[in-house]
C-alpha positions, 0 to 999 in steps of 0.5 A: 409125113408120119401119122404122128406128124400129121396129127395134132392131138392138142387140136383134137382134145380142144375140139372135143372139150376133153380136159382131163389128164393126158395119160394112158389109164382108164379114166383118160379112155372113158373121158375122150371116148365120152367127149368124142361121142357127145361132140362129133356127129355121125354123117355120110354126106361124102358117100352121098355125093359120090365120094369115099372119105379120106381116112388120112390123119390130115384130112380127118383133121381138116374135116372133123377137128377143124372143119364143122363135119362129121364122119362115120365109122372109119373116120371117127375111130381112125381119129379116136385110135391116132388120140389114144395112140398119142396118148400111150395106149396099145390100140387094135382096129376091130371089124364087125358085121352089123346085125341091127335091123338085119335078117339071118345070121351074123355070118351072112353080113359083111364086115362093114363096121369098124371099132377098136380094142384098146389095152389099158395098162393095170386092167385085167382085160382090154376094152371095146371102144367105138365112137362110130356106130350111127345108132341110139344104141351106140356106145358112149363109153368103152366096155370091158371085153368080158362076156355076160356082164351089164355095163351102164355107161352115160345112161345107156346099158350094155352087154357082150354076149358070146355066139356060136360059130365055126370059126377059130375065135370067139364071136362076140355081140355087142347088145344094147338094152332098149330103155322102154321095153327092157329088151337087149338088141344086138348092134354088131358081132365081131372077133378080136382079130386085129386089122390094119390100115389098108383093110380098113381102106377096103372096107371104107371104099366098099362101103362109101361106093357099092350101089347097094350100100345104104350110105350111098343112097340117102343122108344118114345123120346121128348126134347124141346130145349132152343131156341124153337126147339123141337125134337121128336124120334118115333121109327125110325122117327126123327122130328125137329120142329122149333119155327115157327111150321115147321118141317123136318123129316127123318128116322134113319136106323142104330142102331149106329146112332140112339144111337148117336142121342139119347145120343147127341141130347136128352142127354139121355144114352141109358140103357143096353138091349135097342135096339132103331130100334127093 
């Protein structure tokens, strides 16, 4: 069975609440991207319970569209890619090296993040689309692949900065502007080298199963709400960031409370076999 036969565009668009025109233009790309970002949460509960999440279209539909679950970058951006291709866009998966919170040059990190390069008819440049980066600096709207220009999208500001390196392809860094300090913080670095589904399967397996992967050690959940608030659960630490960048934190101490927070505030049905607080 082909990906198209396993994928239900109507169900996906209903799940994210997209009501716009179904065509391969910039308005649709922006609308689907934003609706997905504000509906489907980021979560790693499958790796926490010891399994690599499936990237099969039918499994993604069952988990994230018809089920009360989210996913991490490989799942989110595979789901978005299938939607955009069904709408008529030309889409290429990309892979990046996360620099947020990391030490050393970008080349010291493996390519463990997946995002998308999207060509839009009539536009002079392709767009970077990414609905699967689990951080408060994540894109809510796609940005043109143009270096040096600042873009505002749904209350967040981003820019793409070229980085020096020895490879034959230009190296880009996605940067997000801190709303409190005004400083620019790198999120991940990447080139426009296209990757294929088998590549993502390998990356997915490594991130979900390697004993040093942070995603195998503790729950890591993110959700951006339509009013601009951002929720994060990193192990027991619950953080709520307001649109102005101010944040409050508190540690969850009881499993019952943690499950209630995940169910009610993140909109995630906790799967059997997962203990949130270890």
